[in-house]
C-alpha positions as MATLAB code, in Angstrom:
seq = 'MSNPIDGDRRKFLKNGAMAVAAIPLATLVTKGTAVAGLPDDVEDLPKAEDDHDHDYVNDAADTDHARFQEGQLCENCQFWVDYVDGDWGYCEHPSFTDVLVHGEGWCSVYAPA';
ca = [
      37.717   12.604   50.875;
      35.518    9.625   48.779;
      37.210    6.310   47.351;
      38.378    6.217   44.537;
      37.268    2.931   43.579;
      33.564    3.868   44.201;
      34.296    6.055   41.565;
      35.524    3.913   38.942;
      33.248    1.465   39.822;
      30.711    4.528   38.884;
      31.949    5.237   36.007;
      32.738    2.056   34.821;
      28.735    1.250   35.447;
      27.478    4.240   33.103;
      30.102    3.684   30.564;
      28.128   -0.105   30.340;
      24.504    1.398   30.066;
      26.183    3.574   27.053;
      26.686    0.829   25.389;
      24.157   -1.741   26.483;
      21.612    1.274   25.096;
      23.773    1.178   21.771;
      22.668   -1.910   20.677;
      19.696   -1.790   19.445;
      20.690    1.866   17.489;
      23.955   -0.210   15.982;
      21.142   -2.615   14.540;
      19.036   -0.388   12.888;
      22.339    1.672   11.401;
      23.346   -1.722   10.038;
      19.577   -2.648    8.669;
      19.256    0.387    6.833;
      22.892   -0.236    5.208;
      21.594   -3.827    3.210;
      19.689   -1.590    0.696;
      23.537   -0.279   -0.240;
      24.160   -3.546   -0.924;
      21.862   -3.650   -3.707;
      23.368   -5.277   -6.967;
      24.606   -1.819   -9.383;
      22.156   -2.721  -12.490;
      19.064   -3.900   -9.454;
      16.174   -2.381  -11.940;
      16.966   -4.373  -14.978;
      16.491   -7.076  -13.351;
      13.217   -9.470  -14.550;
      10.843  -10.092  -12.438;
      10.180  -13.591  -11.031;
       7.341  -16.079  -13.019;
       5.206  -18.481  -10.783;
       6.428  -21.062  -10.278;
      10.562  -19.829  -10.774;
      12.220  -21.795   -7.884;
      11.028  -23.316   -4.468;
       7.313  -22.510   -6.027;
       7.667  -19.145   -5.500;
       4.220  -17.571   -6.744;
       3.978  -13.934   -6.582;
       0.820  -13.191   -5.095;
       1.078  -15.512   -1.180;
      -2.765  -16.037   -1.328;
      -2.444  -18.676   -4.988;
      -0.161  -20.508   -3.046;
      -1.390  -24.485   -1.318;
       2.072  -24.703    0.081;
       2.382  -27.331    2.430;
       5.308  -24.839    4.359;
       2.860  -21.589    3.853;
       1.141  -19.452    6.601;
      -1.127  -16.456    6.555;
       1.139  -13.625    6.838;
       4.244  -14.761    5.088;
       4.646  -12.619    2.870;
       8.300  -11.791    0.836;
       8.371   -8.409    2.107;
       8.322   -9.464    5.218;
      11.070  -12.725    4.723;
      14.733  -12.507    5.913;
      16.240  -12.510    2.732;
      14.459   -9.752    1.574;
      16.688   -6.273    0.595;
      14.165   -3.406   -0.082;
      11.232   -2.597   -3.013;
      13.245   -1.696   -6.135;
      10.318   -1.882   -8.656;
       6.887   -0.796   -6.891;
       5.560   -3.636   -5.872;
       9.161   -5.675   -7.045;
      12.040   -5.800   -4.616;
      15.204   -7.410   -4.438;
      16.427  -10.986   -2.541;
      18.967  -12.343   -1.684;
      18.176  -15.577   -1.708;
      20.856  -17.033   -4.011;
      18.042  -18.556   -5.711;
      16.486  -15.098   -6.177;
      19.351  -12.746   -7.128;
      18.823  -12.494  -11.042;
      15.184  -11.864  -10.591;
      12.958   -9.817   -8.614;
      10.627  -10.664   -6.728;
       7.254   -9.191   -5.569;
       6.410   -8.098   -1.988;
       3.529   -9.852   -1.361;
       5.515  -13.061   -3.646;
       5.727  -16.704   -1.084;
       8.169  -19.408   -1.794;
       8.721  -22.475    0.297;
      12.449  -20.407    1.745;
      11.061  -18.528    3.365;
      12.019  -17.230    6.736;
      10.152  -14.814    9.067;
      12.612  -12.076    9.353;
];
């Protein structure tokens, strides 16, 4: 006859392994729902002009800011949500929620995603 404690331990370990494996999937699901949080009128937002706030530029290649590092773009910043209008997208940083920013733009509050 088998020991019931061994069966419970196997069941616990199996369920625990499945829960740990589900964590990356849950992250992917929640990342995809960020787009659902776009404002209703996002397509009507104006496009940001260079120097909007935080030394913003529409083309990162045009910046000479001391904090800028090659490869930093709006589209790979943690505040970036998604493209909305061609090369323009929505930024959830409080200083930029009233305008669309260019995917290849940059500002001094850039934070890697």
